[in-house]
Structure formats: C-alpha cells, structure tokens
C-alpha positions in Angstrom: -46.4 -15.6 -64.0 -45.8 -13.2 -66.9 -42.5 -11.4 -67.5 -42.1 -7.8 -68.6 -39.1 -5.8 -69.2 -38.9 -2.2 -67.9 -36.3 0.3 -67.1 -35.9 0.8 -63.3 -37.4 4.0 -62.1 -40.2 4.1 -64.8 -43.9 3.6 -64.0 -46.4 1.8 -66.3 -49.8 3.3 -66.7 -53.0 1.9 -68.3 -55.8 4.4 -68.9 -56.4 6.5 -65.8 -55.1 3.8 -63.4 -51.5 3.8 -62.3 -50.0 0.3 -62.0 -47.7 -0.3 -59.1 -45.3 -3.0 -59.8 -43.7 -5.0 -56.9 -40.3 -6.4 -58.0 -38.4 -9.1 -56.2 -34.9 -10.0 -57.2 -35.3 -13.7 -57.1 -34.2 -16.4 -59.5 -36.2 -19.3 -58.1 -38.9 -18.8 -60.8 -36.6 -17.9 -63.6 -33.9 -19.6 -65.7 -30.5 -18.0 -65.6 -30.9 -17.0 -69.3 -34.1 -15.2 -68.6 -32.5 -12.7 -66.3 -30.9 -9.7 -67.9 -29.3 -6.6 -66.4 -32.7 -4.8 -66.4 -35.0 -7.8 -66.0 -37.0 -8.2 -62.8 -39.8 -10.4 -61.8 -43.2 -8.6 -61.3 -44.6 -10.6 -58.5 -48.0 -8.9 -58.5 -50.0 -6.0 -59.9 -52.2 -3.8 -57.7 -54.3 -0.9 -58.5 -54.5 2.1 -56.2 -57.9 0.8 -55.1 -56.3 -2.4 -53.9 -58.2 -4.7 -56.3 -56.7 -7.2 -58.6 -55.3 -5.8 -61.9 -56.9 -8.6 -64.0 -58.7 -11.9 -64.0 -55.3 -13.7 -63.5 -54.5 -12.1 -60.2 -53.4 -14.4 -57.4 -54.2 -14.5 -53.7 -52.0 -12.3 -51.4 -48.6 -13.7 -50.3 -46.3 -12.0 -47.8 -42.7 -12.6 -48.7 -39.8 -12.1 -46.2 -36.1 -12.5 -46.4 -35.0 -16.0 -45.6 -32.9 -16.3 -42.4 -31.1 -16.8 -40.2 -29.3 -13.5 -40.4 -26.1 -13.0 -38.3 -25.0 -9.6 -37.6 -22.5 -7.9 -35.3 -23.7 -5.4 -32.7 -23.7 -1.9 -34.2 -24.5 -3.0 -37.7 -27.6 -1.9 -39.8 -30.2 -4.5 -40.5 -32.7 -4.5 -43.4 -35.8 -6.7 -42.9 -37.5 -7.2 -46.3 -41.3 -7.6 -46.6 -43.1 -7.6 -50.0 -46.8 -8.2 -50.7 -47.7 -10.2 -53.9 -51.1 -11.0 -55.2 -54.4 -9.5 -54.3 -55.9 -9.0 -50.8 -58.3 -7.0 -48.8 -57.5 -3.4 -47.8 -55.7 -3.0 -44.5 -52.4 -2.1 -42.9 -49.1 -4.0 -42.4 -47.3 -4.4 -39.0 -44.0 -5.9 -37.8 -43.8 -8.1 -34.8 -40.8 -9.5 -32.9 -41.8 -13.0 -31.9 -45.0 -14.9 -32.7 -47.1 -13.4 -29.9 -49.5 -11.0 -31.5 -50.6 -9.7 -28.1 -47.3 -7.9 -27.8 -47.1 -4.4 -29.2 -45.7 -4.3 -32.8 -42.1 -3.0 -33.3 -43.3 -1.1 -36.4 -46.5 -0.2 -38.2 -47.1 1.3 -41.6 -48.0 4.5 -39.8 -45.9 4.8 -36.7 -42.3 3.7 -35.9 -42.2 2.4 -32.3 -38.4 2.9 -32.0 -36.5 5.8 -33.6 -33.8 3.3 -34.8 -36.4 1.7 -37.1 -37.4 3.3 -40.4 -39.2 2.2 -43.6 -37.0 1.5 -46.6 -39.6 2.6 -49.2 -41.9 5.1 -47.6 -45.4 5.3 -49.3 -45.1 2.0 -51.2 -48.2 -0.2 -51.2 -46.3 -3.4 -51.8 -42.8 -2.9 -50.2 -43.0 -2.8 -46.4 -39.3 -3.5 -45.7 -37.9 -1.8 -42.6 -34.3 -0.8 -41.5 -32.9 -1.1 -38.0 -29.8 0.9 -37.3 -27.2 0.2 -34.7 -28.5 -3.2 -33.9 -27.9 -4.5 -30.4 -28.0 -8.0 -28.9 -31.5 -7.3 -27.5 -32.6 -6.9 -31.1 -32.0 -10.6 -31.8 -35.1 -12.6 -32.5 -37.6 -13.7 -35.2 -39.4 -10.9 -37.0 -42.8 -11.3 -38.7 -44.4 -9.1 -41.3 -48.2 -9.3 -40.9 -50.9 -8.1 -43.4 -54.1 -7.0 -41.6 -57.7 -6.8 -42.9 -59.5 -3.5 -42.5 -62.7 -3.3 -40.5 -64.2 -2.0 -37.4 -61.3 -3.8 -35.7 -58.4 -4.9 -37.9 -57.8 -8.6 -38.0 -54.7 -10.6 -39.1 -55.1 -11.6 -42.7 -51.7 -13.0 -43.8 -48.3 -13.4 -42.1 -44.9 -14.0 -43.5 -42.8 -17.0 -42.4 -40.6 -14.8 -40.3 -36.9 -13.8 -40.5 -34.6 -15.1 -37.7 -32.0 -12.5 -36.7 -29.0 -13.3 -34.4 -26.6 -10.7 -33.2 -23.0 -11.7 -32.6 -22.0 -9.4 -29.8 -18.6 -8.8 -28.4 -18.3 -8.6 -24.6 -18.1 -5.1 -23.1 -14.9 -3.9 -21.6 -14.6 -5.7 -18.3 -14.8 -3.7 -15.1 -13.4 -4.6 -11.7 -15.0 -3.6 -8.4 -13.2 -3.9 -5.0 -14.2 -3.4 -1.4 -16.4 -0.3 -0.7 -13.6 1.2 1.4 -9.9 0.7 2.1 -8.9 -2.2 4.2 -6.0 -2.6 6.6 -2.9 -4.6 5.7 -3.4 -8.3 6.1 -7.2 -8.3 5.5 -8.9 -10.6 2.9 -10.6 -8.7 0.1 -13.0 -9.9 -2.7 -12.7 -8.4 -6.2 -15.4 -8.9 -8.9 -14.9 -8.7 -12.7 -18.0 -8.3 -14.9 -18.7 -8.0 -18.6 -22.1 -8.1 -20.5 -23.9 -7.8 -23.8 -22.1 -10.7 -25.5 -23.3 -13.5 -27.7 -22.9 -16.5 -27.9 -22.7 -17.6 -24.3 -19.3 -19.2 -24.0 -16.7 -16.9 -22.5 -13.4 -17.3 -20.5 -12.4 -15.1 -17.5 -8.8 -15.2 -16.2 -7.3 -13.3 -13.1 -3.7 -12.3 -13.2 -1.3 -10.8 -10.6 2.3 -10.1 -11.3 1.9 -12.2 -14.5 0.7 -15.2 -12.6 -2.7 -16.7 -13.0 -5.0 -16.8 -9.9 -7.7 -19.3 -9.4 -11.1 -17.6 -9.4 -13.4 -18.0 -6.4 -16.5 -18.3 -8.7 -17.5 -17.5 -12.3 -21.1 -17.4 -13.4 -22.8 -16.5 -16.8 -26.3 -15.1 -16.7 -29.0 -15.9 -17.6 -28.8 -19.6 -17.1 -31.4 -20.2 -19.9 -31.1 -19.5 -23.6 -30.8 -15.8 -24.4 -29.6 -13.4 -27.1 -27.3 -11.5 -24.7 -25.3 -12.7 -21.7 -23.5 -11.3 -18.7 -20.5 -12.9 -16.9 -19.4 -12.2 -13.3 -16.2 -13.6 -11.8 -14.8 -13.1 -8.2 -11.4 -13.7 -6.6 -10.2 -13.3 -3.0 -6.8 -11.9 -2.0 -5.0 -11.1 1.2 -3.5 -7.7 0.9 -0.2 -6.6 2.5 1.9 -3.4 2.3 3.9 -5.2 -0.5 0.8 -4.9 -2.8 0.8 -1.1 -2.8 2.3 -0.8 -6.2 0.9 -4.0 -7.7 -2.1 -4.4 -10.1 -4.8 -7.1 -10.4 -5.8 -7.9 -14.0 -9.1 -9.4 -15.3 -8.8 -10.9 -18.7 -11.7 -12.0 -20.9 -11.6 -14.1 -24.1 -14.6 -14.6 -26.4 -15.2 -16.0 -29.9 -16.1 -12.5 -31.2 -12.7 -11.0 -30.1 -9.5 -11.0 -32.1 -7.6 -10.7 -28.8 -8.4 -10.7 -25.1 -9.9 -7.8 -23.3 -8.1 -6.7 -20.1 -8.9 -4.4 -17.2 -6.5 -3.6 -14.3 -7.1 -2.6 -10.8 -4.5 -0.9 -8.6 -4.4 -2.8 -5.3 -3.2 0.3 -3.5 -6.7 1.8 -4.1 -8.1 -0.8 -1.8 -5.4 -0.8 0.8 -4.3 1.3 3.8 -1.2 0.8 5.8 -0.6 2.2 9.3 2.7 4.0 9.9 5.7 2.7 11.9 6.4 5.3 14.6 9.8 6.1 16.2 11.3 8.9 18.3 14.8 10.3 18.4 16.0 10.4 21.1 13.9 7.5 22.3 12.1 7.2 25.7 14.4 9.7 27.6 15.8 13.1 26.9 18.5 14.1 29.3 19.1 17.9 29.3 20.5 20.7 31.5 18.5 23.6 32.7 17.5 26.0 30.0 19.0 23.9 27.3 17.2 23.9 23.9 16.0 20.3 23.2 15.3 18.9 19.8 13.0 15.9 19.5 12.4 14.2 16.1 9.2 12.0 15.4 9.2 9.8 12.4 6.3 7.9 10.7 7.4 5.5 8.0 5.7 3.0 5.6 2.2 4.4 5.7 -0.3 4.4 2.7 -2.0 6.4 1.3 -0.3 9.8 1.8 -3.1 11.2 4.1 -1.3 10.8 7.4 -0.1 13.8 9.5 1.8 14.1 12.8 0.7 16.1 15.9 2.3 16.7 19.3 1.0 16.8 22.9 2.8 17.9 26.1 1.6 16.2 29.2 -1.7 15.3 27.3 -2.3 18.8 26.0 -1.9 19.7 22.3 1.0 21.9 21.5 2.0 23.7 18.3 5.8 23.4 19.0 6.1 20.7 16.3 7.1 21.5 12.7 6.3 18.8 10.1 8.5 18.2 7.1 7.3 17.2 3.6 5.8 13.8 2.9 8.2 11.6 0.8 7.4 8.4 -1.1 9.6 5.3 -0.7 10.7 2.9 -3.4 8.0 0.4 -2.3 5.3 3.0 -2.8 4.6 3.8 0.8 5.1 7.2 2.3 7.2 8.7 5.2 7.1 12.0 7.2 9.0 13.6 10.0 8.1 16.2 12.6 10.5 18.3 14.7 9.8 19.7 18.1 12.0 22.3 19.9 11.5 22.9 23.6 13.3 25.0 26.2 14.3 22.7 29.1 13.1 24.9 31.9 12.8 23.4 35.5 8.9 23.3 35.4 9.3 20.9 32.4 11.3 18.4 34.3 9.7 15.0 33.8 7.4 16.3 31.1 6.1 13.7 28.7 6.0 14.7 25.0 3.8 12.5 22.8 3.8 12.3 19.0 0.6 11.1 17.3 0.0 9.8 13.7 -3.5 11.0 12.6 -5.6 9.9 9.5 -9.0 11.4 8.9 -9.1 12.7 12.5 -8.4 9.2 13.8 -5.3 8.3 15.8 -3.3 5.5 14.3 -0.4 5.2 16.7 1.8 7.2 19.0 5.2 7.3 20.8 6.3 9.0 24.0 9.5 10.6 25.3 10.2 12.0 28.8 12.3 15.1 29.4 14.5 14.9 32.4 16.4 18.0 33.4 19.5 18.4 35.7 21.7 21.3 36.7 25.3 21.7 35.6 28.0 20.2 37.7 28.6 22.0 41.0 25.1 23.3 41.4 24.0 20.5 43.7 21.3 19.2 41.3 22.2 16.2 39.3 20.4 13.8 37.0 21.4 11.1 39.5 18.8 12.5 41.9 16.2 11.4 39.3 16.6 8.0 40.7 15.0 9.0 44.0 12.3 10.8 42.1 11.6 8.0 39.9 11.9 5.3 42.6 10.5 7.4 45.5 9.0 4.5 47.5 12.3 2.5 47.4 14.4 5.5 48.3 12.3 6.3 51.3 12.7 2.8 52.6 16.5 2.9 52.2 16.7 6.3 54.0 14.6 4.9 56.9 16.8 1.8 57.2 20.0 4.0 57.3 18.5 6.3 60.0 17.6 3.3 62.1 21.1 1.8 61.8 22.7 5.2 62.8 20.4 5.5 65.8 21.2 1.9 66.9 24.9 2.4 66.7 24.7 5.7 68.6 22.7 4.0 71.4 25.4 1.3 71.7 28.2 3.8 71.8 26.4 5.8 74.4 25.8 2.7 76.6 29.5 1.8 76.5 30.5 5.4 77.2 28.1 5.6 80.1 29.4 2.4 81.7 33.0 3.5 81.4 32.1 6.9 82.9 30.5 5.2 85.9 33.6 3.0 86.6 36.0 5.9 86.4 34.3 7.6 89.3 36.3 5.4 91.9 39.6 6.7 93.3 41.0 3.4 94.4 41.5 0.0 92.9 41.1 -3.2 94.7 43.4 -6.0 93.7 41.3 -9.1 93.8 43.2 -12.0 95.3 40.4 -14.5 95.1 41.4 -15.5 91.6 45.0 -16.1 92.7 44.1 -18.9 95.1 43.9 -22.2 93.3 40.7 -24.0 93.4 38.9 -21.0 94.6 39.2 -22.1 98.4 38.9 -19.5 101.1 42.0 -18.7 103.1 42.7 -16.2 105.8 44.2 -13.1 104.3 47.8 -12.4 105.0 48.2 -9.1 106.8 51.4 -8.5 105.0 49.7 -8.8 101.6 48.5 -5.6 100.0 45.1 -6.2 98.4 44.6 -2.7 97.1 46.4 0.3 95.9 45.4 3.9 96.4 46.2 5.8 93.3 45.2 9.2 94.6 48.2 11.4 94.3 48.7 14.8 95.4 50.0 17.1 92.8 53.8 16.9 93.0 55.4 20.2 94.0 57.9 19.9 91.3 58.5 17.8 88.3 59.8 14.3 89.3 60.8 11.8 86.7 59.1 9.0 88.5 57.7 7.9 91.9 58.1 4.4 93.1 56.1 2.8 95.9 57.6 -0.5 97.1 56.3 -3.0 99.7 58.2 -5.8 101.6 59.2 -8.8 99.7 56.1 -10.7 100.9 53.8 -7.9 99.8 52.3 -7.2 96.5 53.2 -3.8 95.3 52.3 -1.4 92.6 54.8 0.7 91.0 53.4 3.8 89.6 55.3 6.0 87.2 54.0 9.4 86.4 55.0 12.0 84.0 54.2 15.6 84.1 50.5 16.1 83.7 48.5 18.9 82.3 47.0 21.2 84.8 43.5 20.3 83.6 41.2 19.1 86.3 39.7 16.5 83.9 42.9 14.5 83.6 42.5 10.8 84.6 44.7 10.0 87.6 43.7 6.4 88.3 44.1 3.0 86.8 41.4 0.4 86.8 42.9 -2.8 88.1 39.7 -4.8 88.5 39.9 -8.4 87.2 43.7 -8.2 86.9 45.4 -11.5 87.6 48.4 -10.8 89.7 51.3 -13.0 88.9 53.9 -14.1 91.4 57.4 -14.0 89.9 60.8 -12.9 90.8 61.2 -9.2 91.1 61.7 -7.7 87.8 63.2 -4.4 87.1 60.8 -1.5 87.0 59.6 -0.7 83.5 61.3 2.1 81.8 59.3 5.3 81.7 57.5 5.9 78.4 57.0 9.1 76.7 56.0 12.0 78.9 52.4 11.9 77.7 51.6 8.3 79.0 50.6 7.1 82.5 50.5 3.4 83.5 50.5 1.1 86.5 52.7 -2.0 86.9 51.9 -4.6 89.6 54.4 -7.3 90.6 54.0 -10.0 93.3 57.0 -11.4 95.3 57.5 -15.1 95.9 56.3 -16.0 99.3 
C-alpha cells in the first residue's frame, strides 16, 4: 500500500476525475517513524464512477471499529464503517445482530431512528453512524454491510461487527402498596421495583425504623441473558396505629452506583384507624325539668383526618350538635369533639341521644346516652320514680303482693272483730263449774252455789262509789265495782267470764277501785 502526504481538508484531483481518499488512523500497517502529524493511511482510491483508480486496486474490504465498546446509558456512540478497495456499485446498511431478515437500523438513504445520524453525510467511503442518548436496549452487535446493486440488492460484503454493551444504572426505585387503605392490624404487601440496569447483579434491602426487614421474595427479570434487567422485591407487614408516622424504605445497590438508591413510603398512606368513642356524661344524664343539658361526644385516635361526628335523637338525625376543630395528636392520629345542647323538657324524658363517627358516608362506631328528667324537690316527681318506669314488670309484681297482704290482714282483723262482736251480744255470764271438779266427774250441783252472774245493771240514780254483791260463805260471788259511766248507749256493761277458772280461797278483801274510767269484775269462791 502506497503512502502519500496531504494536508487534511484538501482534495487530490487527476484530470477531470476527482479522487476520493478514505483515510483510516491505524498504525497496524505503519511503523511509528512513518506517522507524522499530518500523515494518514490511504486505504483505497475510488473514482466517482465506483471503479478502481488503477491496476493496483484491491478487492473491497469493510472495516469496523473493534469492540467490545462499553458505554453508560445516556452517552453518544460512534460506530465507524469505512470501505476500502474496489467493489460493485450498491448501497450500505447497518444491522443490529446477524439476522439480515430484520429491518436495518440505518441505511445510506434513510435513518430508521431519529437518534441515529451519519457522521460524514455524502461520503462514498465513510459510512460511520452516530447514536445519541444510548440506552440499554441499544446494546448488541452492529454490522456494516455493503450491498450489490441490481434488480434486487444483494449482500456483497459485511464487516466483522462491533459489539456494544451499555452499562446502565438502575432507575430510581418505586414502592407500591395496597390499592386502598387497610384497617389497623391487617397484613399488607409492598413491592419495590427498578429497571433498565446492566449488568444483572443487584441487591435490594427493606428498612423500617433503621432496621432491616427480610424480603418475602426478590426476582430479577428476564431470567435469561439480556442487555437490560428489571428487579422486583416484595415484603409483608402487619400495620397498626403506631405505624401512622413511620416510613418503609426500599434500598438498591448496583455496581454502576456510587451509593445506594433509596425510596420511602409513608405507611400512614396505606392505613386507616377507627376512632375510639366516648360520651360525657356517659350512659345517663340526670336533669331537672327545663334544665339546659350539655352532652360532649369525643372521637380519638382515628386516621386519616376524614372522620366527622353526627347526632341522632331517638333514631332521628338532629342538628343540635356543634363539632369542634380536628386536632392531631403526637402519635400522628387525630381527634375531634362535638357538643350537643338540649332543653330537658318532659317529652324528652328517657330520650336516647346517639353520637355517630362517620367516614365516607359509612358509620364507624357510635355511643349512646339516655336523658332522664325529674322535677325539683316538693313537686311530687322524683328521679327515684324512674326505677318503676325502668323496672315496670318488677314494680307491678311488688305492688300486687303488697295489695294481697293488706287484703289478707284486713280479712283477719275483720274476722276477729266479728267474733268478738257476736260474743258481746249476751247480757249474762255463766260461771262454768265443770272445770272446777277434779277429774271431770259429774256431781249434783249444790243449790247454794251460784253458777252464774247477771251483770245487767240499772242505771244508778246517783253516783255511787261502788256496788258490792255478796253471797253466803258457801256461795261463789261476784263483786262488781262500777264507776260513773258515760251516758252513751254504746257503753259495754258486761264482763265475759267464760272459761274462767274460779279459785277457792279464803275471802280476800275486795279490790280497790281503779280509776273512774275502768270497769272490772272480780270473782271469789269461799271454802266449803
């Protein structure tokens, strides 16, 4: 191969033909001393007609840059292709891969992709192309192919190919959680993904509160050899209200990175916590008639802050409640209060007020309070009567038992009174002697013995301190002392001496008269 010296940018012409010189900066065919600052190797001479420049012309050779070439995603790649020697007329095409049935990535007439351009447009010997913003999918082996013109172009010569590999860093990882919020205590799966990296090896780490979590599964796709890979890693967590303010972190490490890539996920975005309800006063409100009653409903510890409170009176919605502002607690959850004012009128006695916690038109929880009204002291209506209202069946039973007892006692008293009334109708008292005789034997009655006493007295004409009736020593006698009596016809003037055991004893002095208001009978029996 001959050497010529020329200044770059100049063209050599011979006669009417313009010589196109293809230069390649290679030292393989030159000694180090042969190369000067303006010395290049002319690897072939072509005329514009495509024929050899002289008898020494060589067969066509397609020269490509030796590989492999390693680039980083986003770089610009120049693929060199130079034709040397003589060959038939025809176009030049670039292919990715050895399969010629696939469409070319570039032809000498049309660029298939806008990112690909020709380095020396119009040149007949330099068919180098430039690919800007190279991506992992651009990795592969590129072939520069010379075609032979004809009715249908056929492949004439091909270069050996240039292998290109793209060292790609992983994309910023992304974390996906459940499609909707879950309740506290539920188990949730989170997925971290990153793609577009090369080579294949990559490490994924899950972190919570600075501690590493074991992944449920990590897979890198595709499983076969490729120029670009995608990684997916999953982890399962059981969320509670304590996780509202915490973050889950996915960390990725790769050989192309100077430091790990991190992505965080707020666990509160996947969590919902129901409120804890309370009422003040709780369960029962004791009020007087027409008293203004204040009831406070509280909802605490809910998340997110999309919960509101509403009131119902005896099952019907009421607008008496006034809600305060929603406040955030130190643990990240929220609280709210609602206040209800009601006038304790008598129709509202035993009314039930219910406070509901509502989220997205759905009831989360509720609490009840009952209003019990009583009148002030002295008005005959007390809160104590509420016992009978609340425990009506039991009170009715107790009242019935009391009525039965009263009726029974009245019947007994009436029976006793009736019996006594019947006995008091007799005007004389028989003194039974049968019990005096020992052994109960029958003996003839002694005519001297008095076996009865007639206690009917005529009204004395004048007040007498006492009146004494005496019988012989062998007779039994009754001594009756009377005091002045009232003039009423209903006064009792008799003594019932039935079943009286008459004792025989020495005569005793007559008993002293008692107070003027008493009447009595004394019976003594003389020794026979």
